[in-house]
C-alpha positions as CSV (number, residue, x, y, z in Angstrom):
1,M,11.5,-32.9,20.3
2,L,8.6,-33.0,17.9
3,D,9.3,-32.3,14.2
4,L,7.1,-32.2,11.1
5,V,9.2,-34.8,9.2
6,S,8.6,-37.4,12.0
7,L,4.9,-36.6,12.1
8,R,4.6,-36.9,8.3
9,A,6.4,-40.3,8.6
10,V,3.7,-41.4,11.1
11,A,0.9,-40.2,8.7
12,V,2.4,-42.0,5.7
13,L,3.2,-45.2,7.5
14,S,-0.4,-45.3,8.9
15,E,-1.6,-45.2,5.3
16,T,0.7,-47.8,3.8
17,L,1.4,-50.0,6.9
18,N,4.5,-51.0,5.0
19,F,8.0,-49.7,5.9
20,R,9.4,-50.1,2.4
21,E,6.6,-48.3,0.7
22,A,6.5,-45.5,3.3
23,A,10.3,-45.0,3.2
24,A,10.1,-44.7,-0.6
25,R,7.3,-42.1,-0.4
26,L,9.2,-40.2,2.2
27,H,12.5,-40.4,0.2
28,M,14.4,-42.0,3.0
29,T,15.8,-45.4,3.8
30,Q,13.9,-48.0,5.9
31,P,16.5,-47.8,8.7
32,A,16.3,-44.0,8.8
33,L,12.5,-44.3,9.0
34,S,12.7,-46.8,11.8
35,V,15.1,-44.6,13.8
36,R,12.9,-41.5,13.3
37,L,9.8,-43.3,14.5
38,K,11.6,-44.7,17.5
39,R,12.8,-41.2,18.5
40,L,9.3,-39.8,18.2
41,E,7.8,-42.6,20.3
42,D,10.4,-41.9,22.9
43,V,9.5,-38.2,22.9
44,L,5.7,-38.9,23.2
45,G,6.2,-41.7,25.7
46,V,3.9,-44.1,23.8
47,R,4.3,-46.8,21.1
48,L,2.6,-45.7,17.8
49,F,2.9,-48.9,15.8
50,E,2.8,-52.5,16.6
51,R,5.3,-54.7,14.7
52,S,4.8,-58.4,14.2
53,R,5.4,-61.2,11.8
54,R,2.0,-60.3,10.1
55,G,3.3,-56.7,9.4
56,V,2.7,-53.3,10.9
57,E,-0.4,-51.7,12.4
58,L,-1.2,-48.7,14.5
59,S,-1.2,-49.2,18.2
60,P,-4.2,-48.1,20.3
61,A,-2.2,-45.0,21.2
62,G,-1.3,-44.4,17.6
63,R,-5.0,-44.6,16.5
64,S,-5.9,-42.1,19.3
65,L,-3.1,-39.6,18.3
66,L,-3.4,-39.9,14.5
67,P,-6.2,-37.3,14.2
68,A,-4.1,-34.8,16.2
69,I,-1.1,-35.5,14.0
70,H,-3.1,-34.9,10.9
71,R,-4.4,-31.6,12.4
72,V,-0.9,-30.4,13.1
73,L,0.3,-31.3,9.6
74,R,-2.7,-29.4,8.0
75,E,-1.9,-26.3,10.2
76,A,1.8,-26.6,9.3
77,S,0.9,-26.8,5.6
78,C,-1.3,-23.6,5.9
79,L,1.6,-21.9,7.7
80,E,4.0,-22.8,5.0
81,R,1.7,-21.5,2.3
82,E,1.2,-18.2,4.2
83,A,5.0,-17.9,4.8
84,R,5.6,-18.3,1.0
85,K,3.1,-15.6,0.2
86,V,4.6,-13.3,2.7
87,A,8.1,-14.0,1.4
88,E,6.8,-13.3,-2.1
89,G,5.1,-10.0,-1.1
90,A,1.7,-11.5,-1.8
91,A,0.2,-11.4,1.7
92,G,0.6,-9.3,4.9
93,R,-0.3,-5.8,6.0
94,L,0.9,-2.7,4.3
95,R,0.6,0.7,5.9
96,I,0.3,3.5,3.3
97,G,0.0,7.2,3.9
98,Y,-1.6,9.5,1.4
99,T,-2.3,13.2,1.1
100,P,-5.9,14.4,0.6
101,I,-5.0,15.9,-2.8
102,S,-3.2,12.7,-4.0
103,F,-6.5,10.9,-3.7
104,M,-8.1,13.2,-6.2
105,A,-5.5,12.0,-8.8
106,A,-4.7,8.5,-9.9
107,V,-3.8,7.0,-6.5
108,P,-7.2,5.5,-5.8
109,R,-7.3,3.7,-9.1
110,W,-3.8,2.4,-8.6
111,S,-4.6,1.2,-5.1
112,R,-7.8,-0.5,-6.2
113,R,-6.0,-2.4,-8.9
114,Y,-3.3,-3.5,-6.4
115,A,-6.0,-4.7,-4.0
116,A,-7.6,-6.7,-6.8
117,A,-4.2,-8.3,-7.8
118,F,-3.2,-9.1,-4.2
119,P,-6.4,-9.7,-2.2
120,E,-4.5,-11.3,0.7
121,V,-2.6,-8.0,1.4
122,E,-4.4,-5.8,4.0
123,L,-4.1,-2.2,2.9
124,D,-4.1,0.2,5.8
125,L,-4.6,3.6,4.3
126,V,-4.1,6.7,6.4
127,E,-4.8,10.3,5.3
128,L,-2.1,12.8,6.3
129,L,-0.6,16.1,5.1
130,S,2.6,15.8,3.0
131,W,4.9,16.7,5.9
132,E,3.0,14.3,8.1
133,V,3.6,11.5,5.6
134,E,7.4,12.3,5.8
135,T,7.4,12.2,9.6
136,A,5.4,9.0,9.7
137,L,7.8,7.3,7.3
138,V,10.9,8.4,9.3
139,N,9.2,7.2,12.5
140,D,8.2,3.8,10.9
141,E,4.6,4.5,11.5
142,I,3.8,3.8,7.9
143,D,5.6,1.7,5.3
144,L,5.0,3.8,2.2
145,G,3.5,7.1,1.4
146,F,2.1,9.2,-1.4
147,L,3.4,12.8,-0.9
148,H,4.8,15.9,-2.6
149,P,8.5,16.6,-3.0
150,P,10.8,18.3,-2.2
151,F,11.3,16.6,1.2
152,A,12.1,18.3,4.4
153,E,13.2,15.0,6.1
154,D,16.5,13.2,5.4
155,G,16.7,9.5,4.8
156,L,13.8,9.2,2.4
157,E,13.8,7.6,-1.1
158,A,11.1,7.9,-3.7
159,L,9.6,6.9,-7.0
160,A,8.7,10.0,-9.0
161,L,5.1,10.0,-10.2
162,P,3.5,12.2,-12.9
163,T,3.0,15.8,-11.9
164,E,-0.5,17.4,-11.8
165,R,-1.0,20.7,-13.5
166,Y,-2.9,23.4,-11.6
167,V,-6.0,25.1,-12.9
168,I,-8.1,28.0,-11.9
169,V,-11.4,27.2,-10.1
170,L,-14.2,29.8,-10.1
171,P,-17.8,30.0,-8.9
172,A,-20.2,28.7,-11.6
173,D,-21.7,32.2,-12.1
174,D,-18.3,34.0,-12.6
175,P,-18.1,35.3,-16.2
176,L,-14.5,34.1,-16.4
177,G,-15.7,30.5,-16.0
178,R,-17.0,30.5,-19.5
179,A,-13.5,30.8,-21.0
180,E,-11.8,27.7,-22.4
181,S,-8.5,28.9,-20.8
182,L,-7.3,32.0,-18.9
183,P,-4.0,33.8,-18.5
184,F,-2.9,33.9,-14.9
185,G,-3.3,37.7,-15.1
186,A,-7.0,37.2,-15.3
187,L,-7.0,36.7,-11.6
188,A,-5.8,40.2,-10.9
189,E,-9.3,41.4,-10.1
190,R,-10.3,38.4,-8.0
191,D,-9.8,37.6,-4.4
192,L,-7.8,34.3,-4.0
193,V,-8.3,31.3,-1.8
194,L,-5.0,29.5,-1.8
195,P,-3.4,26.3,-0.3
196,A,-1.7,27.6,2.9
197,R,1.9,28.6,2.8
198,S,2.6,26.4,5.8
199,V,1.2,23.3,4.0
200,G,2.8,23.9,0.6
201,P,5.5,26.5,0.8
202,H,6.9,25.7,-2.6
203,L,3.6,25.9,-4.4
204,F,2.7,29.1,-2.5
205,A,5.9,30.7,-3.6
206,R,5.3,29.5,-7.2
207,I,1.8,31.1,-7.3
208,L,3.2,34.4,-5.9
209,A,5.9,34.4,-8.6
210,L,3.3,33.9,-11.3
211,C,1.2,36.7,-9.9
212,E,4.3,39.0,-10.0
213,A,5.2,37.9,-13.5
214,S,1.6,38.6,-14.6
215,G,1.9,42.2,-13.3
216,F,-0.3,42.1,-10.2
217,A,-0.1,41.6,-6.4
218,P,-2.5,38.8,-5.3
219,R,-5.5,39.7,-3.1
220,I,-5.3,36.7,-0.8
221,R,-8.6,36.4,1.0
222,Q,-7.9,33.1,2.8
223,E,-5.3,30.4,3.1
224,V,-6.6,26.9,3.8
225,P,-5.0,23.5,4.4
226,T,-6.6,21.4,1.7
227,S,-7.9,21.6,-1.8
228,T,-11.3,20.5,-0.6
229,A,-11.4,23.6,1.5
230,V,-10.4,25.7,-1.5
231,L,-13.3,24.2,-3.5
232,G,-15.8,24.8,-0.7
233,L,-14.8,28.5,-0.2
234,V,-14.8,29.2,-3.9
235,A,-18.3,27.7,-4.3
236,A,-19.3,29.9,-1.4
237,G,-18.3,33.0,-3.4
238,Q,-15.2,33.8,-1.4
239,G,-13.0,34.2,-4.5
240,A,-11.1,32.2,-7.1
241,G,-8.8,29.3,-6.3
242,I,-5.9,27.3,-7.6
243,V,-6.3,23.5,-7.5
244,I,-5.0,20.5,-9.5
245,G,-6.8,19.6,-12.7
246,A,-7.9,16.3,-11.2
247,C,-10.3,18.1,-8.9
248,A,-12.5,18.7,-11.9
249,S,-13.4,15.0,-11.7
250,L,-15.6,15.8,-8.8
251,A,-18.0,17.4,-11.4
252,R,-19.5,20.0,-9.1
253,S,-22.2,22.0,-10.7
254,D,-21.4,25.1,-8.6
255,L,-17.8,25.3,-9.8
256,R,-15.9,25.9,-13.1
257,F,-12.4,24.6,-13.7
258,V,-10.4,26.6,-16.3
259,P,-6.9,25.7,-17.6
260,I,-4.2,28.3,-17.3
261,E,-2.6,29.6,-20.4
262,G,1.1,29.4,-20.7
263,P,3.3,28.4,-17.6
264,A,1.2,27.0,-14.8
265,P,2.3,25.7,-11.4
266,E,2.5,21.9,-11.2
267,L,2.2,19.7,-8.1
268,P,5.0,17.1,-7.9
269,F,4.0,13.6,-6.7
270,A,6.0,10.7,-5.4
271,L,5.7,7.4,-3.7
272,G,8.2,7.6,-0.8
273,W,9.7,5.3,1.8
274,R,12.4,5.3,4.5
275,A,15.8,4.4,3.2
276,R,16.2,0.8,4.5
277,P,16.1,-2.7,3.2
278,L,12.6,-3.1,1.7
279,S,10.3,-6.0,2.5
280,P,8.9,-8.1,-0.3
281,L,5.6,-6.5,0.4
282,D,7.0,-3.0,-0.1
283,E,8.9,-4.0,-3.2
284,R,5.7,-5.6,-4.8
285,F,3.7,-2.4,-4.2
286,I,6.4,-0.1,-5.5
287,E,6.7,-2.3,-8.6
288,H,3.0,-2.2,-9.1
289,I,2.9,1.6,-9.0
290,R,5.9,1.7,-11.4
291,R,4.0,-0.4,-13.9
292,E,0.8,1.7,-13.5
293,V,2.8,4.9,-14.2
294,A,4.5,3.2,-17.2
């Protein structure tokens, strides 16, 4: 059976042509080196070295096989380096789910910095709704996911991330858009475009509770699955919307983003994973996000 130690012994002895020196470089005794070479020659069925009173030299077969031996050793060295990187969480493929709204916050910046720090990790980013991220984690279709607690699925663990405060978004020509901040009750005379109850039931309930506390029943014109859809419909004059403050970074000239006075709904964020022994790759990414948050 071929083994790398024996192949390295051939390579070293071919350089030194001296058993004593080769054994010292290989950190073994001369008899052990001789036995190892004999076993390798038996496996290959050829003599690799000629031994005479003048010393040691490569046989014709040894000279023919030496390039192949060096090639195997180089490939093995590359494999060992890659294996160390994988074991350290510095190389491999990481499947990460994210929600559309999470990529309007700090997640793209965190991911970009991670990619710069670990260029040999292939990031496979997949856009999903929050409940789809949960399902994908449970089904082992992704390794990690940016999503919004509370979770419907069991068996998930998470690193809590900073919450995002919601703001009011209005068409650019709405007079309310000139205010520095607005009480929630200012929306009483506006149609509302809201994130769908089916997509974010907890947020939807929180908005309804704020409407009630502000003394009005909401005039919901449309429910949509994403914040991008909210922005588009508000810009089209379909009403006012509620989105996270990070959406203002889009700097759309046809919209105005106004902070809410007093209590405002907040969107919880988390980096989640299935409860299981984590790979070094998972652990490195989680630690990177923890440092970014800190």
